[in-house]
N, C-alpha and C positions, 0 to 999 in steps of 0.2 A: 502493499499500500504506498502512495507516494504523496506528500502533499500536505498531510496533517502532521508531521514529526514525529509519527511513529513508525517502527520498524514491525514487520510481521514476525509473529513468535517464533516461527522455524529459523529466521535470520538472528533472533537473540539468542535462541539456543546454541547455535552454531559459534555466534561470537563468545558466549560465555565459556561454552565447553572448549572451544579452541584455546582461549586464554588461559583456563585453568591447566590443560595439556601441555601447552608452552611453557608456563610458569614453571611446572613440573618437572619437565625437562630440563629447562635451564637452571632449576635449583637443584637437580640431582647431579649438578658438576660438581658442587659444594657438599651436598648433603647426598647420599647415594639413594638412601631409602624414599627420598621425593618422588623417585620414578613410580611408586606406588599408588600416588595421587593420579598419574596419569593413566596409569593403568586401571584404576576406578573409574574414571570417567569413560576409558574406552569399552568397560565391560557394561557400565550401565547404557552406553549409548547402541550396543549390541542386543542388550536386554530390550531396550525402547524399540528397537526395529524389530525383533521377534515378535514382540507382544503388542505392537501398534500402540504403545502407550508412551507418554513422555513426562517423568516425574520432574525433570528439571523445567519442562514447558509450564506443568502444572503450577510451578512455584513461581515462575517469572509472569503468567497469567494473572497472578494475586497481587503484582506489584500496582500502585496507584495509576501510572502513565498507562498500563496495559487495561485498565477497567473502563468499559464504553458505558455510555448514559444509558440506563436502564428506563425504559418507560414505566410511567404511574399505571397503576391498574385501572384507574378511571379512565386515562387516556386509551387503553388499549379498548375497554369496553365500549367507550363511544366510538372508536373506529369501527369495531364488529357491528354495531348498531347501525352505522352508516349513514 
């Protein structure tokens, strides 16, 4: 979606997951155990693909800038009555 200042949720997931993986790989040059952070993200993304669910996407969707305005029940009923 362009023009409203927000990114599609899939793009946000790729940015966050990629950033965590990159940070884990770079940190593993100093702290070798940090590679397991990257492995965990990779495992999570694999599981998300196999189950067609995405825990990271669900968490990101709860952020305030990802919440869309929801209509009031009165407005919905008025539109249905028409």
